[in-house]
N, C-alpha and C positions, 0 to 999 in steps of 0.2 A: 318376489324378485327385487323389489325396491329395498327391502330390509337387508337382503343379502349384499347388494351393492354398497349400501351404507356401512354394513359391518366390515366389508373388505377395505373400504376407504379408511375407516376408523383404525383397523389393524395396521394398515400401511403407515398411517400417520403416527402410530404409537411406536414404531420400530426405532430403536436408538439411532441407527444410521440416518434416519430421515429427519431427525431434529436438527434445527439450526444451531450452530455453535455461537456462544456469546464471545465476541471478540471486542476488546477495548484497546485503543491506542493510548499508551501511557506517555510516549515521547515521540516526537517527529522533528527531524532537523535536516536541513540541506547543508552540506559540507564539501570542502575541497578534497577530503581524504577520509579513509577509515583506517584506524590503527588499533590493534588489540580489541576489536569488535566495538569500538567507540568512534563517534564522528569527530573529525579534526577540522578546524577552520570553519566552524559554524557561523553563518551569517545569513542575511536576507538581501544583501547587495554584493554582486560579484562582477569582476571585470571580464570582458569578452575575450581576453587573451588566454583564458583557461581552456584546456582541452576536454575536461570532464568534471562533472559534479556528481555527488552522491546524495541520495535521500535515505536517511537512516530512520528506521521505525522500530520502536519497542512496543510489544503487545503482550496482553494477557488473554488467555482463553480458558473456557471451562472444558474444552474437548480438543485434545491434540492426538494425532496431527490434524492441522487445518491449514489455512493459508490466507494470504492477503494478496491484493493486486495493486501495484503502483502504476498510476496513469500520469504520464508527464505531458503537460499542456503548455504550449507557447502561444501567447496571444489568443487563447481559446481553442487552438487547433491541437488535436491529439498527435503527439510526436512519438510516443512509445507507450506500450502496455506490457508490464513485467509481472508475471505471476511468481509469488514467493511462498515457500512452505514454512510453516511453524511446527517444529517437532516436539514442543513441550508447552506446558501451561504458561510459562513466562519465556518470551523469545525475543531476540534482537535480530534484525535482518536489514538488508539494504539493497537498493538497486542503484545503477549508475546510468548516466546519459552522456554520451560523447557530444561535444559541442563544436560548432563552427562559428567564426567571428560574426557573420551576419545575423545570428540568432540573438539579437539584443532585445530588450524590452521585458514585458511581464511574463512570468512563468508561474505555474502552479503544479504541485504534485498532489493528486488525490489518492487516498488509500481506501480500497474497497474490500469487503469480506468476500469469501468464496461465493456467497449467495448474492453478491452484487449490491450490497448495502454500503453506502458511503459512510466511512467511519471517521475520517479526519482529512484535512488538507492543509497545505502550507504554501505560502506564496513567496516569491523572491524576484529580484530584478537583475538582469545582466546589462551592464552599462558598456558603452563603447570605450 
């Protein structure tokens, strides 16, 4: 019985769909806009008068489709979690966050794999 259970577990782990995808963040940037699939107005300091910011992420993966998740944090508090799909081995994607003037201070966007592994993060500040 024990051998049968171990054999089944081994077979399940060997299935291609069960293997974790290798995902690497090549580029990450916070920007004021996205134009022609590229970030525009990249910086790490922004004014509170902005209505929206974008987090652009360029990734490579050994298995597509896969995905990443952008988690937007303000002063350590989760403000948004955005799942994004990657349809090819080399992929550019982005999420956006609508802002209100009181949300000044330190921000961070964390990029996670579909498996929940932290791949990369970037920090920025919104000033009054």
